[in-house]
C-alpha positions in Angstrom: 18.4 68.8 -27.3 15.6 67.3 -25.3 13.6 69.7 -23.2 10.4 69.5 -21.4 9.6 73.2 -21.8 9.0 74.1 -25.4 6.7 76.1 -27.6 4.2 73.3 -27.8 3.5 73.0 -24.0 0.8 75.0 -22.6 0.6 76.2 -19.0 -2.6 77.9 -17.9 -2.0 81.5 -16.6 -1.7 81.8 -12.8 -3.2 84.7 -10.7 0.1 86.5 -10.1 2.4 85.1 -12.8 2.0 83.5 -16.2 4.2 82.0 -18.9 4.3 83.3 -22.4 2.3 80.5 -24.2 3.8 81.2 -27.5 7.5 80.5 -27.1 9.8 80.2 -24.1 13.0 78.3 -25.0 15.3 76.8 -22.5 18.2 76.8 -24.9 18.1 80.0 -27.0 19.7 79.6 -30.4 22.2 82.5 -30.8 24.1 81.3 -33.8 22.4 83.8 -36.1 23.9 86.5 -33.9 27.3 85.1 -34.5 27.1 85.3 -38.3 29.1 88.2 -39.8 26.3 89.2 -42.2 23.0 89.6 -40.6 20.3 90.7 -43.0 17.6 92.8 -41.4 14.5 92.5 -43.5 11.0 93.7 -42.9 9.9 90.3 -41.4 12.7 90.1 -38.8 12.5 91.3 -35.2 13.6 94.8 -36.0 11.0 95.6 -38.6 7.5 96.6 -37.6 6.2 97.4 -41.1 4.2 95.1 -43.3 5.9 94.4 -46.6 4.1 95.6 -49.6 1.6 93.2 -51.1 0.8 91.3 -47.9 -2.7 91.1 -46.7 -4.1 92.4 -43.5 -4.3 88.9 -42.1 -0.7 88.3 -42.9 0.1 91.6 -41.2 -1.6 90.5 -38.0 0.3 87.2 -38.1 3.5 89.1 -38.7 2.9 91.3 -35.7 2.2 88.3 -33.6 5.5 86.7 -34.6 7.3 89.9 -33.8 5.8 90.1 -30.4 7.0 86.5 -29.8 10.4 87.4 -30.9 10.6 90.4 -28.6 9.5 88.3 -25.7 12.1 85.6 -26.5 14.7 88.2 -27.1 14.0 89.9 -23.8 14.4 86.6 -21.9 17.5 85.8 -23.9 19.1 89.1 -23.0 18.3 88.5 -19.3 20.2 85.2 -19.4 22.9 86.5 -21.6 23.7 89.6 -19.5 23.9 87.4 -16.4 26.2 85.0 -18.3 29.1 87.4 -18.5 31.2 89.3 -21.1 31.3 86.4 -23.6 27.6 86.4 -24.0 27.5 90.2 -23.9 29.7 90.2 -26.9 27.2 88.2 -28.8 24.5 90.6 -27.7 26.7 93.4 -29.0 26.5 92.0 -32.5 22.8 92.3 -32.2 23.2 95.9 -31.0 25.5 96.8 -33.9 23.0 95.3 -36.3 20.2 97.3 -34.7 22.2 100.5 -34.5 21.5 101.6 -38.1 17.9 100.6 -38.0 15.4 103.4 -37.2 12.4 101.3 -37.2 10.4 101.0 -34.0 11.6 97.4 -33.6 15.2 98.5 -33.9 14.7 101.2 -31.3 13.1 98.7 -28.9 16.1 96.3 -29.3 18.6 99.1 -28.6 16.7 100.1 -25.5 16.6 96.5 -24.2 20.3 96.1 -24.9 21.1 99.2 -23.1 19.0 98.2 -20.1 20.4 94.7 -19.8 24.0 96.0 -20.5 23.7 98.3 -17.5 22.4 95.4 -15.3 25.1 93.1 -16.5 27.9 95.5 -15.7 26.4 96.6 -12.4 25.9 93.0 -11.2 29.0 91.2 -9.9 30.2 88.4 -12.2 30.9 85.9 -9.5 29.8 82.7 -11.4 32.2 79.8 -11.7 32.9 78.3 -15.1 30.7 75.3 -14.3 27.8 77.7 -13.2 28.2 79.7 -16.4 28.1 76.5 -18.5 25.0 75.4 -16.6 23.4 78.8 -17.3 24.4 78.7 -20.9 22.9 75.1 -21.2 19.7 76.1 -19.4 20.3 73.6 -16.6 17.4 74.0 -14.1 19.9 73.4 -11.2 22.0 76.5 -12.3 21.8 79.6 -10.2 18.6 80.9 -11.9 16.4 83.6 -10.4 13.3 81.5 -9.9 10.0 83.2 -8.8 9.6 81.1 -5.7 6.5 83.1 -4.7 4.5 81.6 -7.5 4.3 77.8 -7.9 2.7 76.9 -11.2 0.7 73.7 -11.3 1.3 71.7 -14.4 -0.6 68.5 -13.3 -2.8 68.2 -10.3 -1.7 65.5 -7.8 -4.1 62.9 -6.6 -4.0 60.4 -3.7 -2.8 57.7 -6.1 -0.7 59.6 -8.5 2.0 62.3 -8.1 1.4 65.7 -9.6 3.8 68.2 -11.3 4.4 71.9 -10.5 7.3 74.2 -11.4 9.0 77.5 -10.7 10.0 79.8 -13.6 13.2 81.8 -13.8 12.1 85.5 -14.1 15.0 86.3 -16.5 15.4 83.3 -18.9 12.2 81.3 -18.4 13.9 78.0 -17.4 11.5 75.7 -15.5 12.4 74.0 -12.2 10.1 71.0 -11.9 8.6 70.0 -8.5 7.0 66.7 -8.0 3.9 67.1 -5.8 1.9 64.6 -3.9 -1.6 64.6 -2.4 -2.3 62.6 0.8 -5.2 60.2 1.1 -8.4 61.5 2.5 -9.5 59.2 5.3 -13.0 57.8 5.5 -14.6 57.0 8.8 -12.9 53.8 10.2 -14.6 50.5 9.7 -14.4 47.2 11.7 -13.1 44.0 10.2 -12.3 40.4 11.3 -14.2 40.7 14.6 -13.7 37.8 17.1 -16.1 38.1 20.0 -14.6 37.5 23.5 -15.8 34.9 25.8 -15.6 34.7 29.6 -11.9 33.7 29.7 -10.6 34.5 26.2 -10.0 38.0 24.8 -11.6 38.8 21.5 -10.4 41.3 18.9 -11.1 43.2 15.8 -9.3 45.4 13.3 -10.1 49.1 12.9 -9.4 49.9 9.3 -9.3 53.3 7.6 -9.6 53.6 3.9 -9.2 56.5 1.6 -12.6 57.7 0.7 -11.4 58.9 -2.7 -9.5 55.8 -4.0 -10.3 53.1 -1.4 -6.7 52.5 -0.5 -6.2 51.1 3.0 -4.5 53.8 5.1 -4.3 52.3 8.5 -5.1 49.0 10.2 -5.2 48.9 14.0 -5.6 45.7 16.0 -8.1 46.3 18.9 -8.4 43.9 21.8 -11.8 43.1 23.3 -10.9 42.0 26.8 -12.6 38.9 28.3 -15.4 40.0 30.7 -14.8 37.2 33.1 -17.4 34.6 34.4 -20.9 35.5 35.7 -21.5 33.3 38.8 -24.9 31.6 39.0 -26.7 30.0 42.0 -24.8 27.0 43.4 -26.1 23.5 42.5 -25.6 20.3 44.4 -23.6 17.5 42.7 -22.1 14.2 43.7 -24.4 13.9 46.7 -23.5 10.9 49.0 -26.2 10.7 51.8 -24.9 9.9 55.3 -25.5 6.5 56.8 -26.0 5.5 60.5 -22.2 5.2 61.0 -20.6 7.1 58.1 -20.6 10.7 57.2 -22.1 11.8 53.8 -20.9 14.5 51.5 -22.0 16.8 48.6 -20.3 19.2 46.1 -21.7 22.8 46.1 -20.8 23.9 42.5 -21.1 27.4 41.0 -21.2 27.6 37.2 -20.9 30.6 34.9 -24.4 31.6 33.6 -22.9 32.7 30.3 -20.5 29.9 29.2 -21.4 27.2 31.6 -17.8 26.7 32.8 -17.3 25.6 36.4 -16.2 28.6 38.6 -15.9 26.9 42.0 -16.6 23.6 43.7 -16.9 23.1 47.5 -17.2 19.7 49.2 -19.5 19.8 52.2 -19.5 16.9 54.9 -22.9 15.7 56.2 -22.7 14.1 59.7 -23.6 10.4 60.3 -27.2 9.8 61.5 -26.6 7.1 64.2 -28.5 3.7 64.6 -32.2 3.3 65.3 -32.8 0.0 67.3 -35.5 -2.3 65.9 -37.4 -5.2 67.7 -35.1 -8.1 68.8 -35.2 -11.2 66.6 -34.1 -14.9 67.3 -31.2 -16.2 65.4 -29.0 -19.4 65.5 -31.7 -21.3 67.3 -30.7 -24.7 68.6 -33.8 -26.5 69.7 -33.5 -28.4 73.1 -33.4 -32.2 72.8 -34.8 -34.9 75.1 -31.4 -35.0 76.9 -29.5 -31.9 75.7 -30.1 -28.2 76.3 -30.8 -25.9 73.4 -30.0 -22.2 72.8 -30.9 -19.1 70.7 -29.5 -15.6 70.1 -31.6 -12.5 70.6 -30.3 -9.9 68.1 -31.2 -6.3 67.7 -30.7 -4.6 64.3 -30.8 -1.0 63.2 -34.2 -0.3 61.7 -32.5 2.1 59.1 -29.3 0.4 57.9 -29.9 -3.1 59.2 -26.5 -3.2 61.0 -26.4 -5.4 64.1 -26.6 -3.4 67.4 -26.5 -6.2 70.0 -26.6 -10.0 70.3 -27.5 -12.1 73.5 -27.3 -15.9 73.9 -30.3 -17.6 75.7 -30.2 -21.3 77.0 -33.2 -23.6 76.4 -33.7 -26.6 78.8 -33.7 -30.3 77.7 -37.3 -31.8 77.1 -36.8 -35.5 78.2 -37.8 -38.7 76.0 -41.3 -39.6 74.8 -41.7 -43.4 74.2 -43.3 -44.6 71.0 -44.9 -47.9 69.9 -42.5 -50.9 69.7 -41.2 -51.7 66.2 -39.7 -55.0 64.8 -36.1 -54.9 63.5 -33.3 -57.2 62.4 -35.8 -59.9 61.3 -34.0 -63.2 60.2 -36.5 -65.6 58.6 -36.0 -69.2 59.6 -34.3 -71.4 56.9 -34.3 -75.0 56.0 -31.5 -75.7 58.4 -31.3 -72.6 60.6 -33.9 -70.9 63.0 -34.9 -67.2 62.6 -35.0 -64.2 65.0 -36.3 -60.5 65.4 -35.8 -57.4 67.7 -38.7 -55.5 69.3 -37.4 -51.9 69.7 -39.0 -48.8 71.5 -37.8 -45.3 70.2 -38.4 -41.8 71.6 -41.1 -40.1 69.5 -39.3 -36.8 69.8 -35.6 -37.5 69.2 -35.8 -41.0 67.8 -33.3 -42.3 70.3 -33.6 -46.0 71.1 -35.1 -46.5 74.6 -35.3 -50.4 74.7 -34.6 -53.5 72.5 -35.8 -57.2 73.0 -34.7 -60.1 70.7 -37.1 -63.0 69.9 -36.2 -66.4 68.0 -38.1 -68.9 65.7 -37.2 -72.6 64.8 -35.7 -74.0 61.3 -38.2 -74.9 58.6 -36.4 -77.9 56.8 -35.9 -78.4 52.9 -38.7 -78.4 50.4 -37.4 -80.1 47.1 -38.9 -80.1 43.6 -37.7 -82.5 40.8 -36.8 -81.5 37.1 -35.9 -84.1 34.4 -33.2 -83.2 31.8 -33.5 -85.5 28.6 -30.4 -87.0 27.0 -29.0 -85.3 23.7 -26.9 -86.6 20.8 -23.7 -86.3 22.8 -24.8 -85.8 26.6 -26.6 -88.2 29.0 -30.0 -87.4 30.7 -30.7 -86.9 34.5 -33.2 -85.6 37.2 -32.4 -82.5 39.3 -33.9 -82.0 42.8 -34.0 -78.3 44.0 -35.2 -76.8 47.5 -37.7 -74.1 46.9 -36.6 -72.2 50.0 -32.8 -72.2 49.9 -32.0 -73.4 46.4 -30.1 -76.4 47.6 -30.0 -79.1 44.8 -28.8 -82.5 43.7 -29.0 -84.9 40.6 -29.9 -88.5 40.1 -31.7 -90.9 37.7 -29.1 -90.7 34.8 -29.9 -92.0 31.1 -27.4 -92.6 28.1 -26.8 -90.1 25.2 -28.8 -90.6 22.0 -26.1 -90.0 19.3 -26.3 -87.8 16.0 -29.0 -88.3 13.3 -27.5 -86.6 10.1 -29.4 -85.6 6.9 -27.4 -84.9 3.6 -27.8 -81.8 1.3 -25.9 -81.4 -2.1 -24.6 -77.9 -3.2 -24.0 -77.9 -7.0 -20.8 -76.1 -8.4 -21.1 -72.5 -10.0 -18.9 -70.5 -12.4 -16.5 -69.4 -9.6 -17.2 -71.9 -6.6 -16.8 -75.7 -6.3 -19.7 -78.1 -5.3 -20.1 -80.1 -2.1 -22.5 -82.2 0.2 -23.5 -80.9 3.6 -24.5 -83.4 6.4 -26.7 -81.8 9.3 -27.9 -83.5 12.5 -31.7 -83.2 12.8 -31.5 -83.1 16.6 -28.7 -80.6 17.4 -27.9 -79.0 14.1 -24.3 -80.1 14.0 -23.0 -80.4 10.4 -20.0 -81.2 8.2 -19.1 -81.1 4.4 -17.7 -83.7 2.0 -17.9 -84.9 -1.6 -16.4 -81.7 -3.2 -16.8 -81.1 -7.1 -14.8 -78.6 -9.3 -16.2 -75.0 -10.2 -17.8 -74.7 -13.7 -16.0 -71.3 -14.8 -17.6 -68.2 -16.7 -19.3 -68.5 -20.1 -18.9 -65.0 -21.6 -20.9 -63.6 -24.6 -19.3 -60.6 -26.4 -21.1 -57.3 -27.4 -19.3 -54.6 -29.5 -20.2 -50.9 -28.9 -19.1 -48.8 -31.8 -17.3 -45.4 -31.3 -19.4 -42.2 -31.7 -18.4 -38.6 -32.5 -17.7 -37.8 -28.9 -17.4 -41.3 -27.1 -14.9 -44.1 -27.6 -16.0 -47.6 -28.7 -15.4 -50.9 -26.7 -16.3 -54.6 -26.4 -18.4 -55.8 -23.4 -18.0 -59.5 -22.2 -21.0 -60.8 -20.1 -21.2 -64.3 -18.4 -24.3 -66.2 -19.4 -24.4 -68.1 -16.1 -23.8 -65.3 -13.4 -24.1 -62.0 -15.4 -20.5 -60.9 -14.5 -19.1 -58.5 -17.2 -16.0 -56.5 -18.2 -15.0 -54.2 -21.1 -11.9 -54.1 -23.4 -10.8 -53.5 -27.0 -11.4 -49.7 -26.7 -11.4 -47.6 -29.9 -11.0 -43.8 -30.1 -14.0 -41.4 -30.5 -14.6 -40.6 -34.2 -15.0 -36.8 -33.8 -17.5 -34.8 -35.7 -17.4 -34.9 -39.5 -19.0 -32.5 -42.0 -19.6 -33.2 -45.7 -17.6 -30.3 -47.2 -18.5 -31.4 -50.8 -22.1 -30.6 -50.1 -21.5 -27.0 -49.0 -22.0 -25.4 -52.4 -24.7 -23.1 -51.0 -24.9 -19.3 -51.3 -27.1 -16.8 -49.5 -27.8 -15.2 -52.9 -30.6 -16.4 -55.3 -30.2 -17.0 -59.0 -30.4 -13.3 -59.6 -27.6 -12.5 -57.3 -29.9 -11.0 -54.6 -29.4 -11.8 -50.9 -32.1 -14.1 -49.7 -33.6 -12.2 -46.8 -35.6 -15.2 -45.6 -32.4 -17.1 -44.8 -33.9 -20.2 -46.3 -31.1 -20.7 -48.8 -28.5 -20.9 -46.0 -28.3 -24.4 -44.6 -27.7 -25.3 -40.9 -24.8 -27.7 -41.4 -24.6 -30.5 -38.8 -22.3 -33.5 -38.3 -22.7 -36.0 -41.1 -22.5 -38.9 -38.6 -26.0 -38.0 -37.4 -25.3 -36.6 -34.0 -26.9 -33.3 -34.9 -23.9 -31.1 -33.8 -24.0 -27.8 -35.8 -20.9 -26.5 -37.5 -21.0 -23.3 -35.4 -23.2 -21.6 -32.8 -24.0 -18.1 -31.8 -25.4 -16.1 -28.8 -26.3 -12.5 -28.4 -24.3 -10.4 -25.9 -26.4 -7.3 -26.6 -27.9 -5.6 -29.6 -24.6 -5.1 -31.6 -22.4 -7.8 -30.1 -22.7 -11.5 -31.1 -20.5 -14.3 -29.6 -19.7 -17.2 -31.9 -18.1 -20.6 -31.5 -17.0 -22.7 -34.5 -16.9 -26.4 -33.7 -13.3 -27.6 -33.1 -13.7 -30.7 -35.4 -15.2 -28.5 -38.1 -12.3 -26.0 -37.7 -9.6 -28.7 -37.9 -11.3 -30.5 -40.8 -11.6 -27.3 -42.8 -7.9 -26.4 -42.3 -6.8 -30.0 -43.1 -8.8 -30.0 -46.4 -7.6 -26.6 -47.5 -10.6 -24.5 -46.6 -8.8 -21.8 -44.7 -10.7 -18.7 -45.6 -13.6 -18.6 -43.0 -14.5 -15.0 -43.3 -16.8 -12.4 -41.8 -17.4 -8.9 -42.9 -19.1 -5.6 -41.9 -22.9 -5.4 -41.4 -25.0 -4.7 -44.5 -28.6 -4.9 -45.6 -31.7 -2.8 -44.9 -32.3 -0.3 -42.1 -32.9 -3.0 -39.5 -31.1 -6.0 -41.2 -27.5 -6.9 -40.6 -25.4 -9.6 -42.2 -22.3 -10.9 -40.5 -19.7 -13.4 -41.9 -17.5 -15.3 -39.4 -14.0 -15.7 -40.6 -10.5 -17.4 -40.1 -7.5 -17.2 -42.5 -5.0 -14.9 -44.0 -7.2 -11.9 -44.0 -9.4 -12.6 -41.0 -9.4 -13.5 -37.3 -7.4 -16.6 -36.2 -9.6 -17.8 -33.3 -12.5 -20.2 -33.7 -14.3 -18.4 -30.9 -14.9 -14.7 -30.6 -17.3 -11.8 -31.0 -18.9 -9.9 -33.9 -19.2 -6.2 -33.1 -21.6 -4.4 -35.5 -21.0 -0.7 -36.0 -24.3 0.7 -34.8 -26.0 1.5 -31.5 -29.4 -0.3 -31.0 -32.4 2.0 -30.2 -34.3 0.9 -27.0 -37.5 -1.0 -27.8 -36.6 -1.5 -31.5 -36.5 -4.9 -33.1 -33.6 -5.8 -35.5 -33.2 -8.6 -38.0 -29.8 -10.3 -38.3 -28.6 -12.6 -41.2 -25.6 -14.5 -39.7 -23.6 -17.1 -41.6 -20.2 -18.7 -41.8 -18.3 -18.1 -45.1 -16.1 -21.0 -46.2 -13.7 -20.9 -49.2 -10.5 -22.5 -50.4 -8.9 -19.1 -51.2 -9.2 -15.5 -50.3 -11.2 -14.8 -53.5 -14.9 -15.4 -54.1 -14.2 -18.8 -55.7 -15.4 -21.9 -54.0 -17.4 -19.9 -51.6 -20.3 -21.4 -49.6 -22.2 -20.2 -46.5 -23.5 -22.1 -43.4 -26.1 -20.8 -40.9 -25.6 -21.2 -37.1 -27.8 -23.4 -35.0 -31.4 -22.6 -35.5 -30.9 -20.9 -38.8 -29.2 -17.8 -40.1 -32.1 -15.4 -39.6 -32.4 -14.0 -36.0 -34.2 -11.1 -34.4 -33.3 -9.0 -31.4 -35.3 -6.4 -29.6 -33.2 -3.8 -27.8 -34.2 -3.5 -24.1 
């Protein structure tokens, strides 16, 4: 059986009660009492003597064991006698076994049996079968006789962990466990999460109490910091509207909180109108008096403060009468050749300009004054004399002469390639002209010039007229395209010893055989380890059509700062005639690198029939990393 109270558990002795530390069983084993043959030897609980031959040390150990057995036996008897007659019968076996033993141990057992037997028969046996079974099985909830005056602490409680104490049955030693707890020990409260109040809003904080032993939060109380309200300052004037002469003014007397600045009150005060202040009268709307008409003006008084009109009075000004000026001449009609002339002498008022008097005077006609102008005859019109009056322009003609007729001169225009010839007759007097005697056009006389086709431009024939220079083109032929002498490509970048020619001199720059200078391929640097290349399209097509399909390029090789790249196309290589070579290294800033770049051409994927061609400018290039 499992039990928490055994001979291996140690309970420290208490001031008034202690537990035997050696052996206190909850379930005493009484089977050996039930055996019919119980052998009582020197080492059992009824023998106090030390068997012959054992040492003194063994004797002390033997005595200790006997004391433990007596204590156990005493507790067992207490439980057994309370358990009833069935258990007493078992105890009787022990008594019978001890009856014939005269040792001190035997005598002590008989004395204990007698004592507990008397107690057992004197105490009423009122236990139920379930209670007896619980007592027999050492159930802590059975009706034991616990020493409730002495609580034994097994494990001290703390504020974070329960403790364990127990009560011990005074008769059988069964333990009744009691779980104990220890409350937290509060530390002085602290303030957390403080929010200060303002004039109109409450603040708050949390008053927190922690255990000063373990730090556990025990209580948290929300405290309110009530708003203190506004603190009124001196009033200030705002929105001031000054009064005018006729209208009241106003202003706002405003009180603000001196703490938060919020407006507490606003009172609008009316300021009474000031009234007008009359200035000096001024003249307005003046109508000056004329010679025959009265004039007028308005005397106006304005407020000297606001300028508003206070009063307006109309005053009449008397007429002044005319003032004659010097006579003037008007409506002058000069006398003509056939009519007389006239004029008016008029007197006006010098003030108003009104006419005071008008007198008309006349003059006699002058008669015509003619001048003569002769108009000579022309090829087609007669001549005459024109007489015109110098005063009125009146005129007439006389003295007519006959027309002269045309006087033509002839001019011949020869025929051209596209236009006919003719004779032009022009009058020497008037310029009149006409044409006759037409001859046929000669037509173009073309000379032919043949322009041959080039690599990139088509050919054609130019026809030019030897007479007028007119020209046209026909008989066009297609551009030839670039051509490269593949049979002359038996070059290699290696010398006769098989070593790569670092100078690059052995690798030719192959150009178009037609003499246009176009290279087979070109390159440009993107950066230190990336090179863009472009293989000529005609070169690409020609190489494929003649069976040179393996245009290869490989990885970089050479010295520390020298890199060789082969540009390729074919079964094992790139398929585009344009692209980039990316060398597997990272250029170092400020360092100069040498590149050997060439195009590998072959009729197969092997090394047979292999030649190399350098790009424009040669196969050796240098590049300094920025």
